[in-house]
C-alpha positions in Angstrom: 110.1 21.4 156.9 110.2 21.6 153.1 113.2 23.7 151.8 111.2 24.8 148.8 108.5 26.3 151.1 111.2 28.1 153.1 112.7 29.5 150.0 109.4 30.8 148.9 108.7 32.2 152.4 112.1 34.1 152.5 111.5 35.5 149.1 108.1 36.8 150.1 109.6 38.2 153.3 112.2 40.1 151.4 110.0 41.2 148.5 107.1 42.3 150.7 104.6 41.0 148.1 103.3 37.7 146.9 103.2 39.1 143.3 106.8 40.3 143.3 108.0 37.1 145.0 106.2 35.0 142.3 108.0 37.0 139.6 111.4 36.5 141.3 110.7 32.8 141.7 109.2 32.2 138.3 106.0 31.0 139.8 102.4 32.0 139.5 101.0 34.0 142.4 98.4 31.3 143.4 101.3 28.9 143.7 103.2 31.2 146.1 100.0 31.8 148.1 99.4 28.1 148.4 103.0 27.4 149.5 102.8 30.1 152.2 99.5 28.7 153.5 101.0 25.3 153.6 103.9 26.6 155.6 101.6 28.5 158.0 99.7 25.3 158.6 102.9 23.5 159.5 104.1 26.3 161.8 100.6 26.7 163.3 100.7 30.5 163.2 100.2 33.1 160.5 103.5 34.4 159.0 102.2 37.4 157.1 99.5 40.0 157.5 97.8 40.7 154.1 97.4 44.4 153.3 96.2 46.4 150.3 99.7 46.8 149.0 101.7 43.6 149.7 102.2 41.8 153.0 103.8 42.5 156.4 105.5 39.7 158.4 104.2 38.8 161.8 106.5 38.5 164.7 106.7 34.8 164.1 107.3 35.5 160.4 110.2 37.8 161.2 111.8 35.3 163.6 111.5 32.5 161.1 113.0 34.6 158.3 116.0 35.7 160.5 116.7 32.0 161.4 116.2 30.5 157.9 117.5 33.2 155.5 121.3 32.9 156.3 121.2 29.1 155.8 119.2 29.3 152.6 121.6 31.9 151.3 124.5 29.6 152.1 122.8 26.8 150.2 122.4 29.1 147.2 126.1 29.9 147.4 127.0 26.3 147.4 124.6 25.5 144.5 126.0 28.4 142.4 129.7 27.8 143.1 129.4 24.0 143.1 132.6 22.2 144.2 134.9 24.5 142.2 137.5 26.0 144.4 139.0 28.4 141.9 137.1 31.6 142.6 138.7 33.2 139.5 136.0 31.5 137.5 133.2 33.4 139.2 131.5 36.2 137.3 130.4 39.5 138.9 127.5 41.2 137.2 127.4 44.9 137.7 124.8 47.4 136.6 124.5 51.2 136.9 124.2 54.5 135.1 126.5 54.5 132.0 128.7 57.5 132.8 129.4 56.9 136.5 129.8 53.2 136.0 132.2 53.7 133.1 134.2 56.6 134.6 134.3 55.5 138.3 133.2 51.9 139.1 134.7 49.9 136.2 138.2 51.3 136.4 138.2 50.5 140.1 136.9 47.0 139.7 139.1 46.0 136.8 141.9 45.7 139.4 140.1 42.7 140.8 139.9 40.8 137.5 143.6 39.8 137.4 144.9 36.3 137.7 145.9 36.4 141.4 143.8 33.5 142.5 141.1 35.7 143.9 140.0 37.5 140.7 136.7 37.2 138.9 135.2 37.8 135.5 133.3 41.1 135.2 130.2 41.8 133.2 128.6 45.3 133.2 125.3 46.7 131.9 123.9 50.2 131.9 120.4 51.5 132.7 118.3 53.9 134.7 117.9 53.7 138.4 114.6 51.8 138.1 116.0 49.4 135.5 119.1 48.4 137.4 117.2 47.9 140.7 114.6 45.8 139.0 117.3 43.7 137.4 119.1 43.3 140.7 115.9 42.2 142.4 115.3 39.7 139.6 118.7 38.2 140.0 120.2 39.5 136.7 122.9 41.6 138.5 125.0 41.0 141.6 125.7 44.7 142.4 123.7 47.8 141.3 124.8 51.4 141.5 121.7 53.7 141.7 120.8 57.3 142.5 117.6 55.9 144.2 117.7 54.1 147.5 115.7 50.9 147.2 112.9 50.2 149.6 111.8 47.0 151.3 113.8 44.1 152.7 114.7 42.4 149.3 117.5 44.8 148.5 120.1 46.4 150.8 121.8 49.7 149.9 124.9 51.5 151.2 125.5 55.2 150.4 128.5 55.2 148.1 129.4 58.9 147.4 127.9 62.3 146.7 128.1 63.8 143.2 128.4 67.6 142.9 126.6 69.3 140.0 128.2 72.2 138.1 126.6 74.7 135.7 129.0 75.1 132.7 129.2 76.4 129.2 131.9 77.0 126.6 133.9 80.2 127.2 132.3 82.2 124.4 128.9 81.4 125.8 130.0 82.6 129.2 131.1 85.9 127.5 127.7 86.3 125.9 125.9 85.9 129.2 128.3 88.5 130.8 130.7 88.2 133.7 129.0 88.4 137.0 125.5 88.8 135.5 124.2 85.7 137.4 125.2 87.3 140.7 123.2 90.4 139.8 120.1 89.0 138.0 120.0 85.4 139.0 118.6 82.9 136.4 117.0 85.6 134.3 120.4 86.0 132.6 120.1 82.5 131.3 116.5 82.5 130.0 117.6 82.7 126.3 120.6 80.5 126.5 120.1 77.1 124.9 120.5 74.0 127.0 122.1 70.6 126.4 120.5 67.8 128.4 119.9 64.1 128.7 116.1 64.3 128.4 113.3 66.7 127.3 112.3 67.2 130.9 115.7 68.8 131.6 116.3 66.7 134.8 119.8 68.0 135.7 119.0 71.7 134.9 115.6 71.5 136.7 117.2 70.0 139.8 119.9 72.7 139.7 117.4 75.6 139.3 115.2 74.3 142.1 118.2 73.8 144.5 120.2 77.0 143.7 117.6 79.5 142.4 114.4 78.2 143.9 112.7 78.3 140.5 112.0 76.4 137.4 114.2 76.8 134.3 112.6 78.6 131.3 115.6 78.1 129.0 114.9 76.0 125.9 116.3 72.5 125.4 118.3 72.6 122.2 120.3 69.4 122.2 119.0 66.3 123.9 121.4 63.3 124.1 121.0 60.3 126.5 124.6 60.3 127.8 126.3 62.9 130.0 129.6 62.5 128.1 127.8 63.5 125.0 126.3 66.4 126.8 129.8 67.6 127.8 131.0 67.3 124.2 128.1 69.4 122.9 128.5 72.0 125.7 132.3 72.2 124.9 131.4 72.7 121.2 129.2 75.7 122.2 125.8 74.2 121.8 124.6 75.7 125.1 124.8 75.5 128.9 124.7 72.2 130.8 124.6 70.9 134.3 127.1 68.1 134.8 128.7 66.1 137.6 132.0 67.7 138.7 133.9 64.4 138.3 132.9 64.3 134.7 133.7 68.0 133.8 136.7 68.6 136.0 139.2 67.9 133.2 137.4 70.2 130.8 137.3 72.9 133.4 141.1 72.6 134.0 141.8 72.8 130.3 139.5 75.8 129.8 137.2 74.0 127.4 134.2 75.0 129.6 133.8 77.4 132.4 131.6 77.3 135.5 128.8 79.9 135.1 128.0 79.9 138.8 129.6 78.8 142.1 126.8 78.6 144.7 127.8 78.4 148.3 125.9 75.1 148.6 126.2 73.2 145.3 123.5 70.7 144.4 124.4 67.1 145.3 123.1 63.7 144.3 123.9 60.5 146.2 124.9 57.2 144.7 123.9 54.0 146.4 125.5 50.6 146.1 122.8 47.9 146.3 122.8 44.1 146.6 120.1 41.5 147.2 119.9 40.9 150.9 122.1 38.0 152.0 124.3 37.9 148.9 127.2 39.6 150.6 127.9 36.2 152.0 129.3 35.4 148.5 133.0 36.1 148.5 133.2 37.7 145.0 130.3 40.0 145.7 131.6 41.0 149.1 135.1 41.7 147.8 133.7 43.9 145.0 131.4 45.7 147.4 134.2 46.5 149.8 136.5 47.5 147.0 134.0 50.0 145.6 133.4 51.5 149.1 137.1 52.0 149.5 137.5 53.6 146.1 134.5 55.9 146.7 136.3 57.5 149.6 138.5 59.3 147.0 135.6 60.2 144.8 133.7 62.5 147.2 
């Protein structure tokens, strides 16, 4: 049985689509379709059921994938590592949201980049949840941190930690709103307070309002900056209220640079996921980084 056909087959099985598999393999879709048909003729049974949106493996297809995939992944590992025994030369490519990756993941992983005979080089890139997952699926990254759990068999995700969101403002802004007014009037007290956010759609504020107040925010967006660290800086300077992750704002709260405007009984949470391409945890440097981040995340929650 041709290994190239098996590689195409496993990619289709994981991607759930001929189109996506073709993009991952750098082939045209007709070529992928032709290879799968050839393999089906060799096996003597259909391997996929064609549907309006992608394909679903048959029982035979699932069995073949479970048997072939681990061996193909091992061959990829051999091809990528070659005969080099020094794992310190391996490079780990990490992607995730800029703030969480910079503040949490990178400081944890830099401990694994030392010259202890088991270290690796580290390369990081930032992006939205969709961008980092697409890059992971395409093979540009080894690990991806995302606030969206990927679907399908191509990527495997593990819940990493939950992020608590806090409604904050500079002390003089809090005084303008009035102590305790939120408990009495709810979000109406904030309707004329300007907002600092990462996007015009006010994603953090809207999520907080929906979760805590059961409504939509009507406060205006005054400062829009695409980085939560810049949002914190602007809120500290008094530009307006902001909804920020507690890990990012904890220091400013302790120093009194900002104050929490509201402490709901059940604060809004957002889950981070650690994603890999299915099968790549067989690679030692990816497995070690994955395990290290999971251990570190136990102290982040």
